[in-house]
C-alpha positions as CSV (number, residue, x, y, z in Angstrom):
1,M,1.7,4.9,6.2
2,L,3.8,7.9,5.0
3,L,1.3,8.4,2.2
4,V,-1.6,8.6,4.8
5,L,0.4,11.0,6.9
6,S,1.1,13.2,3.9
7,G,-2.7,13.6,3.7
8,C,-2.8,15.1,7.2
9,S,-0.8,18.1,6.0
10,S,-3.0,18.8,2.9
11,S,-4.3,22.0,4.3
12,G,-0.8,23.5,4.1
13,L,-0.2,22.8,0.5
14,S,0.0,25.7,-1.9
15,V,-1.5,25.7,-5.4
16,L,1.1,24.7,-7.9
17,D,2.7,27.2,-10.2
18,Y,4.2,25.2,-13.1
19,N,6.6,28.1,-14.1
20,D,7.7,29.2,-10.7
21,P,11.6,29.3,-10.8
22,T,11.6,28.8,-7.0
23,N,10.0,25.4,-7.2
24,S,12.0,22.7,-5.4
25,F,13.7,19.9,-7.2
26,F,10.9,17.6,-6.1
27,S,8.3,19.9,-7.4
28,K,10.1,20.7,-10.7
29,Y,11.0,17.1,-11.7
30,L,8.1,15.1,-10.2
31,I,5.1,17.0,-9.2
32,V,4.9,19.5,-12.1
33,P,5.4,16.8,-14.9
34,L,2.7,14.7,-13.2
35,A,0.2,17.6,-12.9
36,S,0.9,18.6,-16.6
37,L,0.4,15.1,-17.7
38,M,-2.9,15.0,-15.7
39,D,-4.0,18.3,-17.5
40,W,-3.1,16.6,-20.9
41,F,-5.2,13.5,-20.1
42,A,-8.1,15.7,-18.9
43,G,-8.0,17.4,-22.2
44,L,-8.3,14.1,-24.0
45,L,-11.1,12.9,-21.7
46,F,-13.6,15.8,-22.2
47,N,-12.0,17.9,-19.4
48,Q,-13.0,15.3,-16.8
49,Y,-10.3,15.4,-14.1
50,G,-11.9,12.5,-12.3
51,L,-11.0,10.3,-15.3
52,A,-7.6,11.9,-15.6
53,I,-6.8,10.9,-12.0
54,L,-7.8,7.4,-12.8
55,V,-5.5,7.2,-15.9
56,I,-2.6,8.8,-14.1
57,T,-3.1,6.5,-11.0
58,V,-3.2,3.3,-13.1
59,L,-0.2,4.5,-15.2
60,I,1.9,5.1,-12.1
61,R,0.9,1.9,-10.5
62,L,1.9,0.0,-13.7
63,I,5.3,1.8,-13.8
64,I,6.1,0.7,-10.2
65,L,4.6,-2.7,-10.6
66,P,8.1,-4.4,-11.2
67,L,9.1,-3.0,-7.8
68,S,6.0,-4.4,-6.2
69,L,6.7,-7.8,-7.7
70,K,10.3,-7.7,-6.4
71,Q,9.0,-6.8,-2.9
72,F,6.5,-9.6,-3.1
73,R,9.2,-12.2,-4.1
74,S,11.4,-11.1,-1.2
75,S,8.5,-11.4,1.2
76,K,7.6,-14.8,-0.1
77,K,11.2,-16.0,0.3
78,M,11.2,-14.7,3.9
79,Q,7.9,-16.4,4.6
80,E,9.3,-19.8,3.3
81,L,12.2,-19.6,5.6
82,Q,10.1,-18.9,8.7
83,P,10.0,-22.6,9.9
84,E,13.8,-22.8,9.7
85,M,14.2,-19.5,11.4
86,K,11.8,-20.7,14.2
87,K,14.1,-23.8,14.7
88,L,17.1,-21.5,15.0
89,R,15.4,-19.3,17.5
90,D,14.5,-22.4,19.5
91,E,18.0,-23.9,19.3
92,H,19.9,-20.7,20.2
93,K,17.4,-19.1,22.5
94,A,20.1,-18.6,25.2
95,N,22.7,-17.2,22.8
96,P,21.4,-14.3,20.6
97,Q,24.7,-13.7,18.9
98,K,24.9,-17.3,17.7
99,M,21.3,-17.1,16.6
100,Q,22.1,-14.0,14.5
101,E,25.1,-15.6,13.0
102,E,23.1,-18.8,12.0
103,T,20.3,-16.6,10.6
104,M,22.7,-14.7,8.4
105,K,24.2,-18.1,7.2
106,L,20.6,-19.2,6.4
107,Y,19.9,-16.0,4.4
108,Q,23.2,-16.4,2.5
109,K,22.4,-20.1,1.8
110,H,19.1,-19.3,0.2
111,G,20.2,-16.0,-1.4
112,V,17.8,-13.9,0.7
113,N,18.5,-10.2,1.5
114,P,16.2,-9.2,4.5
115,L,16.4,-5.5,3.3
116,A,15.5,-6.3,-0.3
117,G,11.8,-6.0,0.5
118,C,12.2,-2.5,1.9
119,L,14.0,-0.9,-1.0
120,P,11.1,-1.1,-3.5
121,A,8.7,0.4,-0.9
122,I,11.2,3.3,-0.3
123,V,11.6,4.0,-4.0
124,Q,7.8,3.9,-4.5
125,M,7.0,6.4,-1.7
126,P,8.4,9.6,-3.5
127,I,6.5,8.7,-6.7
128,L,3.2,8.2,-4.9
129,I,3.5,11.2,-2.7
130,A,4.3,13.3,-5.8
131,L,1.2,11.9,-7.5
132,Y,-0.8,12.9,-4.4
133,Q,0.5,16.5,-4.5
134,A,0.0,16.7,-8.2
135,I,-3.7,16.1,-7.6
136,M,-4.1,18.2,-4.5
137,R,-2.1,21.2,-5.8
138,N,-3.3,21.1,-9.5
139,P,-4.5,24.7,-10.2
140,N,-7.1,23.3,-12.6
141,I,-8.7,21.4,-9.8
142,V,-8.2,23.6,-6.7
143,G,-10.7,26.5,-6.6
144,H,-12.2,25.7,-10.1
145,G,-15.2,23.8,-8.9
146,E,-14.5,20.9,-11.2
147,H,-17.3,18.3,-11.0
148,F,-17.1,14.5,-11.6
149,L,-20.1,12.4,-11.4
150,W,-22.2,13.8,-8.5
151,F,-19.5,15.6,-6.5
152,Q,-17.1,18.6,-6.7
153,L,-13.4,17.5,-6.7
154,D,-12.0,20.3,-4.6
155,Q,-14.6,19.9,-1.9
156,P,-15.3,17.0,0.6
157,E,-18.0,14.6,-0.3
158,K,-19.7,13.6,2.9
159,I,-21.7,10.4,2.1
160,W,-20.6,7.9,-0.5
161,L,-17.0,8.5,-1.3
162,P,-15.8,8.1,2.3
163,I,-17.7,4.8,2.5
164,I,-16.3,3.5,-0.8
165,A,-12.8,4.6,0.2
166,A,-13.0,2.7,3.5
167,A,-14.5,-0.4,1.8
168,T,-11.9,-0.6,-0.8
169,T,-9.1,-0.1,1.8
170,Y,-10.6,-3.0,3.7
171,L,-10.7,-5.1,0.5
172,Q,-7.1,-4.4,-0.2
173,Q,-6.2,-5.4,3.3
174,L,-8.2,-8.6,2.9
175,F,-6.3,-9.8,0.0
176,M,-3.1,-9.2,1.9
177,Q,-4.2,-11.0,5.0
178,S,-2.4,-14.2,4.1
179,Q,0.9,-12.3,4.5
180,M,0.1,-10.7,7.9
181,N,0.9,-12.1,11.3
182,S,-1.8,-11.8,14.0
183,Q,-0.5,-8.5,15.4
184,M,-0.5,-6.8,12.0
185,R,-4.1,-7.9,11.2
186,I,-5.5,-5.2,13.5
187,I,-4.5,-2.8,10.7
188,M,-7.3,-4.4,8.7
189,F,-9.7,-2.6,10.9
190,I,-7.7,0.6,11.8
191,F,-6.8,1.7,8.3
192,P,-10.3,1.7,6.8
193,V,-11.6,3.8,9.8
194,M,-8.7,6.3,9.3
195,I,-9.3,6.6,5.6
196,Y,-13.1,7.1,6.2
197,V,-12.5,9.9,8.7
198,M,-9.9,11.5,6.4
199,A,-12.1,11.3,3.3
200,L,-14.9,13.1,5.2
201,Q,-12.5,16.1,5.7
202,F,-10.4,16.3,2.6
203,P,-11.3,17.2,-1.0
204,A,-13.1,14.5,-3.0
205,A,-10.1,14.3,-5.5
206,L,-8.0,12.7,-2.7
207,A,-10.7,10.2,-1.8
208,L,-11.1,9.4,-5.5
209,Y,-7.3,8.8,-5.8
210,W,-7.5,6.4,-2.7
211,I,-10.4,4.5,-4.3
212,Y,-8.6,4.1,-7.7
213,G,-5.4,3.1,-6.0
214,N,-7.1,0.6,-3.7
215,I,-8.9,-1.1,-6.5
216,F,-5.7,-1.5,-8.6
217,T,-3.8,-2.7,-5.6
218,S,-6.6,-5.2,-4.7
219,V,-6.5,-6.7,-8.2
220,Q,-2.7,-6.8,-8.0
221,Y,-2.8,-8.6,-4.7
222,Y,-5.4,-11.0,-5.9
223,F,-3.0,-12.4,-8.5
224,M,0.2,-12.0,-6.5
225,Y,-1.1,-13.6,-3.3
226,G,-3.3,-16.2,-4.9
227,G,-6.6,-14.5,-4.1
228,F,-8.8,-16.3,-1.7
229,K,-6.9,-19.4,-2.2
230,G,-3.9,-17.9,-0.4
231,K,-6.2,-16.9,2.5
232,T,-7.6,-20.5,2.6
233,A,-4.1,-22.0,2.5
234,V,-3.1,-19.9,5.6
235,I,-6.2,-21.0,7.5
236,E,-5.5,-24.7,6.6
237,Q,-1.9,-24.3,7.5
238,S,-2.7,-22.8,10.9
239,A,-5.3,-25.5,11.5
240,Q,-2.7,-28.2,10.7
241,S,-0.1,-26.6,13.0
242,G,-2.8,-26.4,15.7
243,K,-3.5,-30.2,15.3
244,G,0.3,-30.9,15.3
245,S,0.8,-29.0,18.6
246,K,-2.2,-30.9,20.1
247,K,-0.6,-34.2,19.1
248,K,2.7,-33.2,20.6
249,S,1.1,-32.1,23.9
250,N,-1.0,-35.4,24.0
251,K,2.2,-37.4,23.6
252,K,4.0,-35.5,26.3
253,A,1.0,-36.1,28.6
254,S,0.9,-39.8,27.9
255,K,4.6,-40.0,28.8
């Protein structure tokens, strides 16, 4: 979400000066090295910054992959404990303090830290935002009219890129659907629309970055969450729980 919001302020970003002594710590040690690395890859790839963005995006995603896996394992453990947590909520509904104590005991028993899933996401954010700024502030992209395929990287592409960016965003959410509750699934429809509208307005380099990142994350989620098998398992589980609740209600009615 922070990454999307960072896109909203793209018009206020200045072109990056690699040697400016007034560069902030964030610019000097994260943005400038990423922008320089992008220039180096572009030089190797026939001066195609569209390919350099691809290489840098994949490289960064591979570096932060261990953090994503740690976040996934934490999320999976929390999901496995949901039935027991539901029992605790039902048992101690009238005593929130007791419910909190029993929940913490449950976490300690299974070695679960509820905040462990947040830390990797917090660590990833500065890296991804720095990558975004390295693209949007790169002096060899901004104002240079660099072309890639059929579009210009520093100008909005109004037809295909917004559609592809929205479609790949939806695909990414689709693979993650098995880990979402019913309230969160509305994001599956809101996020692609937001990305589509933003890709219409912002330079094509940003839309290209979103597309590359979405495809990589979709492949990552496919293997992490079991692809469509994970989605099918959730559907079957909800169907079984629905049948179980119907049986319980029938038993109560018969009594």
